[in-house]
Residue frames as a rotation matrix with the C-alpha (Angstrom) as fourth column:
UNK 1
-0.526 -0.801 -0.287 -15.89
0.658 -0.169 -0.734 -19.35
0.540 -0.574 0.616 1.60
UNK 2
0.521 0.719 -0.460 -17.28
0.842 -0.347 0.412 -17.51
0.137 -0.602 -0.786 4.63
UNK 3
-0.473 -0.612 0.634 -16.58
0.411 -0.790 -0.455 -13.84
0.779 0.045 0.625 5.25
UNK 4
-0.193 0.364 -0.911 -17.17
0.945 -0.180 -0.272 -11.72
-0.263 -0.914 -0.309 8.31
UNK 5
-0.420 0.158 0.894 -19.09
0.372 -0.868 0.328 -8.48
0.828 0.470 0.306 7.92
UNK 6
-0.972 0.154 -0.175 -20.59
0.091 -0.441 -0.893 -5.96
-0.215 -0.884 0.415 10.32
UNK 7
-0.249 0.961 0.120 -24.34
0.964 0.258 -0.062 -6.01
-0.091 0.100 -0.991 10.79
UNK 8
-0.219 0.254 0.942 -26.27
0.473 -0.817 0.331 -2.90
0.853 0.518 0.059 9.73
UNK 9
0.812 0.576 -0.097 -27.27
0.336 -0.326 0.883 -2.29
0.477 -0.750 -0.459 13.33
UNK 10
0.208 -0.833 0.514 -23.63
-0.536 -0.536 -0.652 -1.86
0.818 -0.140 -0.558 14.33
UNK 11
0.834 0.177 0.522 -23.91
-0.548 0.375 0.748 -4.49
-0.064 -0.910 0.410 17.06
UNK 12
0.036 -0.899 0.436 -21.05
-0.572 0.339 0.746 -6.50
-0.819 -0.276 -0.503 15.68
UNK 13
-0.665 -0.420 -0.618 -19.76
-0.745 0.307 0.592 -9.02
-0.059 0.854 -0.517 13.21
UNK 14
0.461 0.748 0.477 -21.88
-0.549 0.663 -0.508 -11.70
-0.697 -0.028 0.717 11.63
UNK 15
-0.585 -0.636 0.504 -20.92
-0.034 0.639 0.768 -14.68
-0.810 0.432 -0.395 9.55
UNK 16
0.381 0.654 -0.654 -21.96
-0.762 -0.179 -0.622 -14.65
-0.524 0.735 0.430 5.91
UNK 17
-0.620 -0.575 0.534 -21.73
-0.198 0.773 0.603 -17.95
-0.759 0.268 -0.593 4.10
UNK 18
-0.442 0.409 0.798 -22.98
0.770 0.630 0.103 -19.31
-0.461 0.660 -0.593 0.81
UNK 19
-0.868 0.021 0.496 -23.66
0.326 -0.730 0.601 -15.78
0.375 0.683 0.626 -0.44
UNK 20
0.162 0.986 -0.037 -26.65
0.606 -0.070 0.793 -15.41
0.779 -0.151 -0.609 1.89
UNK 21
-0.475 -0.338 0.813 -26.63
-0.323 -0.792 -0.518 -12.31
0.818 -0.509 0.267 4.12
UNK 22
0.014 0.435 -0.901 -27.37
0.806 0.529 0.268 -12.87
0.592 -0.729 -0.343 7.77
UNK 23
0.403 0.119 0.908 -27.96
-0.321 -0.910 0.262 -10.63
0.857 -0.397 -0.328 10.76
UNK 24
-0.722 -0.683 0.111 -26.35
-0.304 0.168 -0.938 -10.55
0.622 -0.711 -0.329 14.18
UNK 25
-0.523 0.504 -0.687 -28.02
0.747 0.659 -0.085 -12.14
0.410 -0.558 -0.721 17.18
UNK 26
-0.759 0.196 -0.621 -28.85
0.330 -0.707 -0.625 -8.71
-0.562 -0.679 0.472 18.64
UNK 27
-0.777 0.460 -0.429 -30.93
-0.629 -0.600 0.495 -7.85
-0.030 0.655 0.755 15.56
UNK 28
-0.455 0.585 0.671 -32.88
-0.012 0.749 -0.662 -11.08
-0.890 -0.309 -0.334 15.76
UNK 29
-0.511 0.167 0.843 -33.33
0.804 0.440 0.400 -10.97
-0.304 0.882 -0.359 12.00
UNK 30
0.438 0.786 -0.436 -34.87
0.589 -0.617 -0.522 -7.51
-0.679 -0.029 -0.733 11.95
UNK 31
0.672 -0.266 -0.691 -32.18
-0.517 -0.837 -0.180 -5.61
-0.531 0.478 -0.700 10.00
UNK 32
0.887 -0.351 0.299 -30.27
0.460 0.714 -0.527 -7.02
-0.028 0.606 0.795 7.07
UNK 33
-0.013 -0.976 -0.217 -26.60
0.690 -0.166 0.704 -6.45
-0.724 -0.141 0.676 6.37
UNK 34
0.766 0.082 -0.637 -25.59
-0.321 -0.810 -0.491 -3.41
-0.556 0.581 -0.594 4.39
UNK 35
0.866 -0.413 0.283 -23.55
0.491 0.591 -0.640 -4.40
0.097 0.693 0.714 1.36
UNK 36
-0.083 -0.904 0.420 -21.08
0.567 -0.389 -0.726 -1.51
0.820 0.177 0.545 1.78
UNK 37
0.638 0.420 -0.646 -21.15
0.762 -0.222 0.608 -0.47
0.112 -0.880 -0.461 5.47
UNK 38
-0.256 -0.828 -0.499 -18.14
0.788 -0.478 0.388 1.79
-0.560 -0.294 0.774 4.96
UNK 39
-0.803 0.102 0.587 -20.16
0.377 -0.675 0.634 4.02
0.461 0.731 0.504 2.58
UNK 40
-0.383 0.681 -0.624 -22.50
0.706 -0.220 -0.673 6.55
-0.596 -0.698 -0.396 4.22
UNK 41
-0.643 0.300 0.704 -25.12
0.483 -0.554 0.678 8.62
0.594 0.776 0.212 2.42
UNK 42
-0.862 0.365 -0.352 -26.93
0.089 -0.575 -0.813 11.52
-0.499 -0.733 0.463 4.08
UNK 43
-0.539 0.761 0.360 -30.67
0.674 0.134 0.726 11.43
0.505 0.634 -0.585 3.36
UNK 44
0.301 0.674 -0.675 -32.14
0.941 -0.323 0.099 13.35
-0.151 -0.665 -0.731 6.29
UNK 45
0.374 -0.057 -0.926 -32.34
0.211 -0.967 0.145 17.06
-0.903 -0.249 -0.350 5.56
UNK 46
-0.751 -0.647 -0.134 -31.24
-0.040 -0.158 0.987 16.62
-0.660 0.746 0.093 1.94
UNK 47
-0.332 0.587 -0.739 -33.06
-0.938 -0.284 0.197 16.85
-0.094 0.759 0.645 -1.39
UNK 48
-0.210 0.354 0.912 -35.48
-0.301 0.864 -0.404 13.91
-0.930 -0.360 -0.075 -1.57
UNK 49
0.483 0.329 -0.811 -35.62
-0.855 -0.019 -0.518 13.85
-0.186 0.944 0.272 -5.36
UNK 50
0.890 -0.070 0.451 -34.93
0.072 0.997 0.013 10.33
-0.450 0.021 0.893 -6.64
UNK 51
0.710 -0.656 0.256 -32.19
0.366 0.033 -0.930 11.49
0.602 0.754 0.264 -8.99
UNK 52
0.322 -0.585 0.744 -30.52
-0.707 -0.672 -0.222 13.50
0.630 -0.455 -0.630 -6.21
UNK 53
0.614 -0.047 0.788 -30.57
-0.630 0.572 0.525 10.47
-0.475 -0.819 0.322 -3.88
UNK 54
0.911 -0.258 0.322 -29.17
0.385 0.811 -0.440 8.24
-0.148 0.525 0.838 -6.62
UNK 55
0.558 -0.727 0.400 -26.42
0.020 -0.471 -0.882 10.77
0.829 0.501 -0.248 -7.39
UNK 56
0.355 -0.426 0.832 -25.42
-0.908 -0.368 0.199 11.10
0.221 -0.826 -0.518 -3.71
UNK 57
0.739 -0.051 0.671 -25.25
-0.260 0.898 0.354 7.34
-0.621 -0.437 0.651 -3.28
UNK 58
0.854 -0.428 0.295 -23.27
0.477 0.420 -0.772 6.90
0.207 0.800 0.563 -6.50
UNK 59
0.465 -0.694 0.549 -20.85
-0.374 -0.716 -0.589 9.69
0.802 0.069 -0.593 -5.52
UNK 60
0.450 -0.258 0.855 -20.33
-0.876 0.060 0.479 8.25
-0.175 -0.964 -0.199 -2.03
UNK 61
0.841 -0.126 0.527 -19.65
0.134 0.991 0.023 4.78
-0.525 0.051 0.850 -3.47
UNK 62
0.745 -0.583 0.323 -17.21
0.336 -0.091 -0.938 6.22
0.576 0.808 0.128 -6.00
UNK 63
0.381 -0.588 0.713 -15.39
-0.692 -0.694 -0.202 8.22
0.613 -0.416 -0.671 -3.30
UNK 64
0.470 -0.156 0.869 -15.13
-0.704 0.527 0.476 5.03
-0.532 -0.835 0.138 -1.20
UNK 65
-0.442 -0.721 -0.534 -13.53
-0.891 0.284 0.354 3.31
-0.104 0.632 -0.768 -4.20
UNK 66
0.127 0.585 0.801 -16.30
-0.195 0.807 -0.558 0.77
-0.973 -0.085 0.216 -4.70
UNK 67
-0.731 -0.432 0.528 -15.77
0.348 0.431 0.833 -1.21
-0.587 0.792 -0.165 -7.91
UNK 68
-0.733 0.412 -0.541 -17.47
-0.652 -0.651 0.388 0.26
-0.193 0.638 0.746 -10.98
UNK 69
-0.686 0.483 -0.545 -19.28
-0.018 0.736 0.677 -3.04
0.728 0.474 -0.496 -11.61
UNK 70
-0.569 0.472 -0.673 -20.84
0.822 0.291 -0.490 -2.86
-0.036 -0.832 -0.553 -8.13
UNK 71
-0.678 0.313 -0.665 -21.88
-0.091 -0.934 -0.346 0.76
-0.729 -0.174 0.662 -8.67
UNK 72
-0.747 0.395 -0.535 -23.45
-0.606 -0.072 0.792 -0.18
0.275 0.916 0.293 -12.01
UNK 73
-0.622 0.521 -0.585 -25.30
0.468 0.846 0.255 -3.09
0.628 -0.116 -0.770 -10.36
UNK 74
-0.638 0.366 -0.678 -26.53
0.575 -0.359 -0.735 -0.72
-0.512 -0.859 0.019 -7.62
UNK 75
-0.717 0.344 -0.607 -27.83
-0.514 -0.849 0.126 1.79
-0.471 0.402 0.785 -10.19
UNK 76
-0.726 0.439 -0.529 -29.54
-0.303 0.486 0.820 -0.94
0.617 0.755 -0.220 -12.18
UNK 77
-0.549 0.522 -0.653 -31.25
0.763 0.631 -0.137 -2.33
0.341 -0.574 -0.745 -9.08
UNK 78
-0.665 0.244 -0.706 -32.13
0.406 -0.676 -0.615 1.09
-0.627 -0.696 0.350 -7.64
UNK 79
-0.642 0.386 -0.663 -33.76
-0.651 -0.731 0.204 2.26
-0.406 0.562 0.721 -10.88
UNK 80
-0.922 0.254 -0.293 -35.68
0.002 0.759 0.651 -0.95
0.388 0.600 -0.700 -11.53
UNK 81
-0.292 0.857 -0.424 -38.70
0.942 0.335 0.027 0.05
0.165 -0.391 -0.905 -9.46
UNK 82
0.574 0.609 0.548 -40.55
0.459 -0.793 0.400 2.95
0.678 0.022 -0.735 -7.90
UNK 83
0.196 -0.482 0.854 -39.37
-0.514 -0.792 -0.329 5.58
0.835 -0.375 -0.403 -5.40
UNK 84
0.705 0.113 0.700 -39.85
-0.692 0.324 0.645 3.25
-0.154 -0.939 0.307 -2.42
UNK 85
0.908 -0.404 0.111 -37.77
0.419 0.881 -0.218 0.60
-0.009 0.244 0.970 -4.16
UNK 86
0.332 -0.806 0.490 -35.01
0.115 -0.482 -0.869 3.17
0.936 0.345 -0.067 -4.69
UNK 87
0.265 -0.195 0.944 -34.95
-0.859 -0.493 0.139 4.04
0.438 -0.848 -0.298 -0.98
UNK 88
0.878 0.095 0.469 -34.98
-0.333 0.825 0.457 0.39
-0.344 -0.557 0.756 0.05
UNK 89
0.769 -0.633 0.095 -32.13
0.506 0.511 -0.695 -0.36
0.391 0.582 0.713 -2.35
UNK 90
0.192 -0.701 0.686 -30.04
-0.332 -0.705 -0.627 2.53
0.924 -0.107 -0.368 -1.03
UNK 91
0.393 0.026 0.919 -30.58
-0.918 -0.057 0.393 1.30
0.063 -0.998 0.002 2.54
UNK 92
0.960 -0.066 0.272 -29.56
0.034 0.992 0.119 -2.25
-0.278 -0.105 0.955 1.59
UNK 93
0.633 -0.731 0.256 -26.39
0.556 0.199 -0.807 -1.15
0.539 0.653 0.532 -0.18
UNK 94
-0.415 -0.798 0.437 -25.00
0.263 -0.565 -0.782 1.71
0.871 -0.210 0.444 1.99
UNK 95
-0.480 0.201 -0.854 -25.31
0.853 -0.123 -0.508 3.21
-0.207 -0.972 -0.112 5.46
UNK 96
-0.069 0.548 0.833 -27.95
0.504 -0.702 0.503 5.94
0.861 0.455 -0.228 5.55
UNK 97
-0.590 -0.093 -0.802 -28.01
0.777 -0.333 -0.534 8.85
-0.218 -0.938 0.269 7.96
């Protein structure tokens, strides 16, 4: 079943089918969809410690009432690599400002 989501760029809706994220035409494939675009995490001007970033993302997801299973999957993915992987994971899962 296809679902409509908003592209990470904010240009507009895109069609997501077969579980494969897509981007809007305006992005031309440059920016992937954010899994939870309604969750925003402030990174600029905040503590850049990996644990602090992880805690802010987790708190924001919890406050937005994201399912616990999704939060657990986020934490597992975010902590499965190095610091850069953590940042990339946060940016794929939530809006970052």
